N, C-alpha and C positions, 0 to 999 in steps of 0.2 A: 341424676348424677352420672349414671353409666352412659347416657347419651353424650355427655361432654367428654368423658374419660377416653372413649374409643378414638375419636378424632385427634385428641391431644397425643395419645400414644402413637398413632400412625404418623402424625406429623413429627414427633420426636424421633422415631425410628428412621424416617426418611432423612431428616436433618442430620442425624448421626452418620448414616451411610454416605451422605453427601460430603460431610466434613472429613470423615475417616473411612475411605473406601477400603474394601478388602484388597489384599496384596495383588491378586491377579487382575484387578481393574485399575490399579494405580499407574500413573504415567511415570516412566523411568527417566527422571530428569538428570540423573547422574550417569549418563551414558559415557562410555569411554570414547574420548576424542582421538581420532587418528590424525597425526601430523602429515599433511600432504608432502609429497616428495618435491625435490627441487625442480624436477622435470615438469611436474604438474603445475607448480607455481609459475614456471617460465611460460607455459602455455596460457595460463590465465592472464598473466601480465601482457603477453602479446595480443591476446584478444581485446583486452581493455584499451591498449594503445591503438589498435586498428579501429575500434568502435568510436573512440573519441576523435580520431582524425577525420573520420567520415562525417561526423555530425558538426564539426566546427567549420568545415568548408561550406561556402555559399555559392550557389549557382548564379551566374550573372546572365540575365536575359536581355536581349536587345530591345526591350520595351521602354517607353517613357510616357509620362502622363502629359496629355495635351489639354491645356485650359480651354474650357468651352466658351460659347458665345453669350451665355446668359448674364453676364455681369454680376458678380457675386458681391454681396454686402455682408461684412462680418457682424454688423449689428442686427441683422435680420435672422433671428433664431427661429426654429420651428415652434409652432404654438403648443405642441404636446410635450415639450420639455419643461 
């Protein structure tokens, strides 16, 4: 009986410590949130505007695709597909 009781007690203690940790190990989810200043928000908005403008632009290269001489057939699919 004692061989079963000790592991059950240890498991119970570990489970209780996991579910209800001591105060010094708890995560403080109720942190005080600081409202950012208007100046900070203006900087963030400017950075977002600049980053979206650079990603939407496309570079145009002077390349074009030249059809080859092999005579392509649309019905001829590769055997491994």
